[in-house]
C-alpha positions in Angstrom: 108.3 47.4 274.0 104.8 46.2 273.3 104.2 42.4 273.3 107.8 41.7 274.0 107.3 38.0 274.8 105.3 37.5 271.6 107.9 39.3 269.5 110.7 37.3 271.1 108.8 34.1 270.4 108.4 35.0 266.7 112.1 35.9 266.5 113.1 32.6 268.0 110.8 30.6 265.7 111.9 32.6 262.7 115.6 31.8 263.5 114.9 28.1 264.0 113.0 28.0 260.7 115.8 29.7 258.9 118.4 27.2 260.3 116.1 24.3 259.3 115.8 25.5 255.7 118.1 26.0 252.8 118.7 29.6 252.0 120.8 31.3 249.4 123.2 34.0 250.4 126.2 36.0 249.1 129.6 35.2 250.5 131.2 38.7 250.9 134.4 39.5 252.6 136.9 42.3 253.2 137.9 42.0 249.5 136.1 40.5 246.5 136.6 36.8 245.9 135.5 35.5 242.6 135.7 31.9 243.5 132.9 32.4 246.0 130.8 34.3 243.5 131.3 37.6 245.4 130.8 40.6 243.2 131.0 43.0 246.1 132.4 43.2 249.6 131.6 44.6 253.1 133.0 48.0 252.3 130.6 48.3 249.3 127.5 47.7 251.6 128.3 48.9 255.1 128.0 52.6 255.8 130.8 54.9 256.9 130.9 56.8 260.1 132.1 60.4 260.1 132.9 59.8 256.5 135.3 57.0 257.3 134.8 53.3 256.3 135.2 50.6 259.0 138.6 49.2 257.9 140.1 52.6 258.4 138.5 52.7 261.9 140.2 49.3 262.6 143.5 50.8 261.5 143.0 53.6 263.9 142.1 51.3 266.8 145.1 49.0 266.4 147.4 52.0 266.2 146.0 53.7 269.3 146.0 50.8 271.8 148.3 48.0 273.1 145.3 45.8 273.8 143.6 43.5 271.4 140.8 45.1 269.4 137.7 42.9 269.6 135.8 42.8 266.3 132.6 40.9 265.8 130.9 39.9 262.5 127.2 39.3 263.2 125.8 36.7 260.8 129.1 35.8 259.4 127.9 33.3 256.8 130.9 31.2 255.7 133.3 33.6 257.4 135.2 35.0 254.4 135.4 38.4 256.0 136.7 37.0 259.2 139.4 34.9 257.4 140.5 37.8 255.2 140.6 40.3 258.0 142.5 37.9 260.3 145.2 37.5 257.6 145.7 41.3 257.2 149.3 42.0 258.1 148.6 45.3 259.8 146.0 43.7 262.1 147.8 40.5 263.0 148.4 40.0 266.7 146.5 43.2 267.4 142.9 42.0 266.8 140.5 39.3 268.1 137.9 38.3 265.6 134.5 36.8 266.6 131.8 35.3 264.4 128.4 35.6 266.0 125.4 33.6 264.7 125.3 30.1 263.2 128.1 28.0 262.0 125.7 26.2 259.6 126.9 27.8 256.4 130.6 27.5 257.3 130.1 23.8 257.9 129.0 23.2 254.3 130.8 23.4 250.9 129.9 26.6 249.0 130.2 27.4 245.3 132.3 24.4 244.8 134.7 25.3 247.6 135.2 23.3 250.7 133.6 24.2 254.1 135.5 26.9 255.9 134.8 25.9 259.5 138.2 24.2 260.0 140.0 27.3 258.6 138.1 29.6 260.9 139.1 27.5 263.9 142.7 27.2 262.7 142.8 31.0 262.4 141.9 31.4 266.0 138.6 33.1 265.2 136.0 32.7 268.0 132.7 31.4 266.9 129.7 32.1 269.1 126.4 30.4 268.3 123.3 32.5 269.0 120.3 34.5 267.8 121.0 38.2 267.2 118.3 39.1 269.7 120.5 37.5 272.4 123.7 39.2 271.4 123.8 41.5 274.4 123.7 38.4 276.7 126.4 36.5 274.8 128.9 39.3 274.0 130.4 42.3 275.7 133.6 44.4 275.4 133.3 44.7 271.6 135.3 47.5 269.9 133.8 47.2 266.4 130.7 45.4 265.2 129.7 44.8 261.6 126.4 43.2 260.4 125.6 43.0 256.7 122.5 41.3 255.2 121.3 40.3 258.7 118.5 42.4 260.0 116.2 41.9 257.0 116.0 38.2 258.2 115.2 39.1 261.9 111.6 39.1 263.0 112.2 41.6 265.7 111.9 45.5 265.7 115.1 46.9 264.1 115.7 49.6 266.7 115.6 47.1 269.6 118.1 44.9 267.8 120.3 48.0 267.4 119.8 48.7 271.1 121.1 45.2 271.9 124.1 45.6 269.6 124.9 48.9 271.2 124.9 47.3 274.6 127.7 44.9 273.5 130.1 47.7 272.7 132.9 49.2 274.8 132.7 52.9 275.4 133.7 54.5 272.1 133.1 51.3 270.2 131.6 51.4 266.7 128.8 49.6 264.9 128.1 49.4 261.2 124.8 47.8 260.0 123.1 47.6 256.6 119.7 46.3 255.3 117.9 47.7 258.3 114.2 47.5 258.1 113.3 51.1 258.6 109.8 51.5 260.1 107.7 54.6 260.0 109.0 55.8 263.3 112.6 56.0 262.1 112.5 59.7 261.4 111.3 60.3 264.9 114.0 58.0 266.3 116.7 59.8 264.2 115.5 63.2 265.6 115.4 61.8 269.2 118.9 60.4 269.0 120.3 63.7 267.8 118.5 65.7 270.5 119.6 63.2 273.2 123.3 63.5 272.3 123.8 60.0 270.8 126.3 59.6 268.0 124.3 57.9 265.2 124.3 58.3 261.5 121.0 56.9 260.1 120.4 56.8 256.3 116.8 55.9 255.9 116.7 55.7 252.1 119.8 53.4 252.1 118.6 51.5 255.2 122.0 51.8 257.0 122.9 52.7 260.5 126.4 53.5 261.9 127.0 54.6 265.5 129.5 55.1 268.2 128.9 54.2 271.9 128.7 57.5 273.9 126.2 56.4 276.5 126.1 53.4 278.8 122.9 52.2 277.2 120.7 53.2 274.3 117.4 54.4 275.7 114.5 54.1 273.3 111.0 55.4 273.9 109.2 53.7 270.9 
């Protein structure tokens, strides 16, 4: 990747600037919650994979293993998705939920509702502080990754962030990402991924990417 150190510096500075400022965001979850001003949910925004939305993939995972299914929400905001998902009866005691990013929003009241940070801890949800460009250093063994309204804020090439997310997954693990900043090379990348045997679904007009880990690493030539 050209000028990697410069790109990384910009990404780190951008993340620190974001945390230092006050930014509006939408609190979305597994379901709609009017008290948080949520008019939509993760399922409305995240892509499907092989025609199946991510909650159904979680259903399949918990049904097909006796081990905990590790699910990470990248840029989890106030953690509404994590709280709702951790309370879902069919997934209880079969899943381990992780919030990756900053606990800043969860530590503040939102839309007249109290801060959620204590509820997240009480629910046993693991919160990991970190910039998305370091996710492959901080996390591993992930079975399913979701990231909504994240990448448009990251000052780092989209495909290299996806590469890092890919690295966190277990073999066969799945990733669902929206609001991807698609650069001009994305058609070439899409073609390369297909020719190289990777399992990716890239929707350039809708700026979404879903994928399954089929290779040890995602090799990129851009």
